[in-house]
LUMLUMVEX-667435 format. One record per residue (C-alpha): z, x, y. Coordinates in steps of 0.2 Angstrom, whole numbers, padded with zeros to 4 digits, always signed. Layout:
<nodes>
ZXY...
</nodes>
This chain:
<nodes>
+0615-0800-0713+0601-0789-0704+0610-0775-0712+0610-0780-0728+0593-0787-0726+0586-0768-0720+0597-0759-0734+0589-0772-0747+0572-0768-0741+0575-0749-0740+0582-0750-0760+0567-0760-0765+0553-0746-0758+0563-0734-0767+0561-0742-0783+0543-0747-0778+0540-0730-0775+0549-0724-0791+0540-0738-0801+0521-0732-0796+0527-0713-0799+0530-0719-0816+0513-0728-0817+0504-0714-0812+0514-0700-0824+0513-0695-0842+0531-0695-0843+0545-0706-0835+0564-0700-0841+0576-0703-0829+0583-0685-0818+0596-0678-0827+0610-0682-0814+0626-0674-0815+0640-0674-0804+0646-0655-0808+0635-0642-0794+0641-0626-0805+0625-0615-0807+0619-0599-0811+0603-0588-0810+0603-0585-0829+0600-0567-0838+0608-0570-0853+0607-0587-0860+0621-0588-0871+0633-0581-0860+0628-0595-0846+0628-0609-0859+0647-0602-0864+0653-0601-0845+0650-0620-0844+0633-0619-0834+0628-0636-0827+0612-0631-0816+0604-0612-0822+0587-0608-0812+0574-0595-0821+0559-0586-0812+0542-0589-0819+0527-0577-0813+0510-0584-0812+0502-0568-0815+0512-0565-0831+0506-0586-0836+0489-0585-0831+0475-0579-0844+0458-0577-0835+0451-0568-0850+0455-0582-0859+0459-0575-0877+0457-0584-0893+0476-0586-0897+0479-0590-0879+0488-0608-0875+0475-0618-0865+0475-0635-0852+0463-0647-0850+0459-0653-0831+0445-0655-0819+0429-0653-0835+0437-0635-0836+0449-0627-0849+0462-0614-0840+0471-0602-0852+0488-0595-0853+0497-0581-0861+0508-0588-0877+0521-0574-0876+0525-0577-0860+0527-0596-0862+0537-0595-0878+0548-0582-0868+0551-0594-0856+0554-0607-0867+0566-0598-0876+0577-0599-0859+0574-0617-0856+0576-0625-0871+0595-0618-0875+0601-0622-0857+0593-0639-0856+0601-0642-0875+0616-0637-0867+0615-0651-0853+0612-0638-0840+0598-0644-0825+0584-0631-0825+0575-0624-0811+0560-0615-0812+0557-0605-0797+0538-0601-0795+0532-0583-0788+0517-0576-0790+0516-0556-0788+0503-0543-0787+0498-0540-0804+0487-0526-0799+0472-0535-0807+0460-0538-0792+0451-0553-0800+0469-0562-0805+0475-0557-0789+0459-0565-0781+0463-0581-0789+0484-0581-0787+0488-0572-0771+0482-0578-0754+0466-0572-0747+0477-0565-0732+0489-0556-0743+0493-0538-0736+0497-0525-0749+0509-0517-0738+0522-0530-0741+0538-0522-0745+0541-0534-0764+0523-0538-0767+0524-0554-0768+0514-0565-0760+0510-0582-0756+0500-0595-0766+0483-0597-0765+0478-0612-0758+0464-0607-0751+0449-0607-0761+0444-0619-0775+0449-0607-0790+0463-0604-0782+0468-0622-0782+0462-0624-0798+0472-0613-0807+0488-0616-0796+0485-0635-0801+0484-0633-0819+0498-0620-0820+0509-0632-0814+0502-0647-0823+0503-0635-0840+0521-0630-0837+0527-0648-0831+0519-0656-0846+0527-0644-0860+0544-0646-0853+0545-0663-0851+0542-0670-0866+0551-0685-0875+0556-0673-0891+0560-0660-0878+0551-0649-0890+0552-0635-0879+0567-0640-0869+0566-0648-0851+0563-0643-0834+0570-0653-0819+0565-0644-0802+0552-0634-0797+0554-0621-0783+0539-0617-0775+0540-0600-0769+0554-0589-0763+0563-0591-0742+0546-0597-0739+0552-0594-0717+0554-0575-0722+0534-0574-0729+0531-0556-0726+0544-0553-0739+0545-0567-0750+0529-0576-0749+0515-0563-0739+0500-0569-0732+0500-0556-0720+0502-0560-0700+0501-0578-0698+0511-0588-0684+0523-0603-0691+0509-0615-0687+0496-0605-0699+0513-0602-0711+0517-0621-0712+0500-0628-0714+0496-0617-0728+0512-0620-0737+0514-0637-0733+0498-0639-0744+0503-0629-0758+0519-0640-0761+0509-0655-0759+0496-0648-0773+0513-0643-0784+0520-0662-0783+0507-0671-0786+0502-0658-0800+0520-0660-0809+0522-0680-0804+0505-0682-0815+0517-0677-0828+0535-0679-0828+0536-0695-0813+0556-0689-0807+0555-0671-0806+0557-0663-0793+0547-0652-0779+0556-0641-0767+0554-0629-0756+0563-0612-0751+0571-0608-0736+0583-0592-0733+0598-0591-0719+0591-0588-0704+0591-0605-0693+0587-0605-0676+0583-0584-0678+0571-0576-0687+0575-0562-0699+0579-0546-0689+0570-0537-0703+0553-0544-0697+0543-0550-0677+0540-0568-0675+0521-0567-0686+0532-0559-0702+0547-0573-0700+0553-0587-0694+0568-0598-0692+0573-0612-0701+0574-0626-0691+0555-0627-0682+0549-0621-0700+0554-0637-0709+0551-0646-0693+0534-0644-0693+0533-0645-0712+0539-0662-0712+0528-0668-0696+0513-0661-0707+0520-0669-0721+0519-0686-0713+0505-0682-0705+0496-0682-0724+0504-0694-0732+0523-0691-0734+0530-0686-0752+0543-0681-0761+0548-0664-0756+0568-0656-0756+0573-0642-0749+0581-0628-0759+0592-0617-0748+0601-0599-0748+0617-0599-0737+0620-0582-0740+0633-0573-0729+0628-0570-0713+0630-0549-0719+0625-0549-0737+0638-0535-0738+0652-0544-0732+0658-0558-0744+0669-0565-0732+0658-0578-0729+0671-0587-0718+0670-0574-0704+0654-0578-0701+0652-0577-0681+0633-0583-0681+0637-0599-0691+0641-0610-0677+0643-0628-0676+0628-0635-0667+0613-0636-0678+0602-0634-0665+0609-0618-0656+0617-0609-0672+0609-0594-0678+0613-0595-0694+0620-0609-0708+0629-0598-0721+0643-0608-0733+0656-0607-0714+0644-0620-0706+0633-0628-0723+0638-0646-0716+0624-0646-0704+0611-0643-0716+0612-0661-0723+0618-0667-0706+0601-0661-0700+0592-0669-0715+0600-0685-0713+0590-0689-0697+0576-0703-0698+0563-0689-0696+0566-0682-0711+0570-0696-0724+0560-0702-0737+0559-0721-0743+0575-0721-0731+0586-0708-0740+0590-0689-0736+0581-0677-0746+0587-0668-0761+0598-0651-0757+0602-0636-0767+0609-0620-0766+0597-0611-0779+0601-0593-0772+0615-0586-0763+0629-0573-0770+0644-0562-0765+0645-0543-0764+0658-0534-0771+0663-0522-0758+0671-0504-0760+0689-0502-0760+0703-0509-0774+0703-0526-0767+0682-0528-0769+0681-0537-0785+0695-0549-0780+0687-0551-0761+0673-0555-0771+0679-0570-0781+0690-0577-0766+0672-0578-0758+0666-0588-0771+0681-0598-0772+0678-0602-0756+0660-0609-0755+0663-0618-0772+0675-0628-0762+0664-0630-0747+0650-0637-0757+0662-0646-0768+0666-0657-0752+0649-0661-0748+0643-0674-0759+0625-0673-0751+0622-0655-0760+0618-0657-0779+0621-0640-0786+0627-0620-0782+0618-0610-0791+0625-0591-0791+0615-0576-0790+0617-0565-0799+0623-0565-0818+0623-0546-0818+0624-0533-0805+0605-0526-0802+0601-0509-0797+0587-0514-0786+0596-0524-0775+0597-0510-0760+0616-0507-0765+0619-0526-0767+0631-0529-0783+0632-0547-0783+0634-0551-0802+0647-0561-0812+0646-0543-0823+0643-0524-0817+0632-0515-0822+0632-0499-0832+0625-0485-0823+0622-0475-0836+0607-0486-0844+0589-0486-0838+0592-0504-0839+0595-0508-0820+0603-0527-0825+0611-0519-0841+0629-0528-0842+0644-0518-0842+0660-0527-0838+0666-0544-0834+0673-0543-0815+0689-0554-0809+0672-0568-0802+0669-0571-0817+0687-0580-0824+0684-0589-0809+0666-0596-0812+0672-0599-0831+0687-0610-0824+0677-0619-0811+0674-0637-0814+0687-0638-0828+0705-0642-0828+0711-0624-0825+0703-0623-0807+0717-0626-0796+0726-0612-0806+0710-0601-0804+0708-0602-0785+0726-0601-0780+0725-0580-0779+0711-0583-0767+0721-0593-0752+0729-0579-0746+0713-0569-0745+0704-0580-0734+0721-0584-0724+0724-0600-0728+0739-0609-0738+0726-0623-0745+0713-0633-0748+0713-0646-0737+0701-0641-0724+0687-0645-0736+0693-0661-0742+0677-0673-0747+0666-0679-0736+0655-0696-0739+0638-0695-0743+0624-0699-0734+0616-0703-0747
</nodes>
């Protein structure tokens, strides 16, 4: 009886929380639930739709969105007693991706980024005051430190969330908002200079709270995610401990900070790349061990550790675990006659692993097309045209393309059969579905 009462009270709290969110939001459409997990970071919308993706991720650069000059043809948003302006061409270009994907039934995730623009006034508004121009990817942490930075960040998220939450879905629908990229390696992907884990986490928690509140003013049931890469109890070897942080202590600090300020519905977008990005055979990852408190990395090999970790009481929200999506990860195509088959086999292995873990909502593959500016990595469903000035001009579908298309269809078992001898297995029994902790 006691356990049934606790269960009832937990459901009551969740329901009350949802009703409160809906009451304070402009729109309260239900989250687009799907049991299918196949996703893609989309470059070619029509191709993605034809592949049957059920999850789609798109990058959005605030530096291309925000219009500080207030042109007469700009799109506007009113908030806090002032008017904010946004570039219509960029917004409409995003609409042309969001709408056909959501119309086709995909759960659309927007990855919110802020690249250095080279325009001092714009960068001062969007980028963290500690941003160091020497950082390798010119991707900054968001500016939550100044009133102007907070105002523009909030207005941008409100404007976009309202546009992509309308009941008529005029411009399409966005369900997920991923705030930044791989922030535990902030020097490379969310730069705010050289800082401690505590300094960075506290700033990022403030940004996540701003994003959550802005999105939920417009859409009651959209979800806001933090973004982590696969280094879990070690930091990325390419940086020192004021440039990169292990994921586990980062999450522990973030969760404690969020609770101290009044907990809110943050979720996790994780990137379980293989330990060596140039070695797709993730089942060989030596640094992906079985103890969540000691494993150097969480990759596809030991992915079950992530939902186990987040099922601990201190990470729950309203009695339930945070949602988990895998928003960016892929497999390199090695050189050699078997390289493309090995890439495809790695996808089969990873997808079967994800399918066995009900706590993980999606596996969004990176990339659609090989890209010439990814340090030699060839991660795409398509190879690229090496003669083109476009670094991601599609040339030819690789074997992984057919495997991806067959995923979550009646043809999946036959399409995946080739992978078993490449992995060294005779069947997929190791990936029997497990019970969801939800």
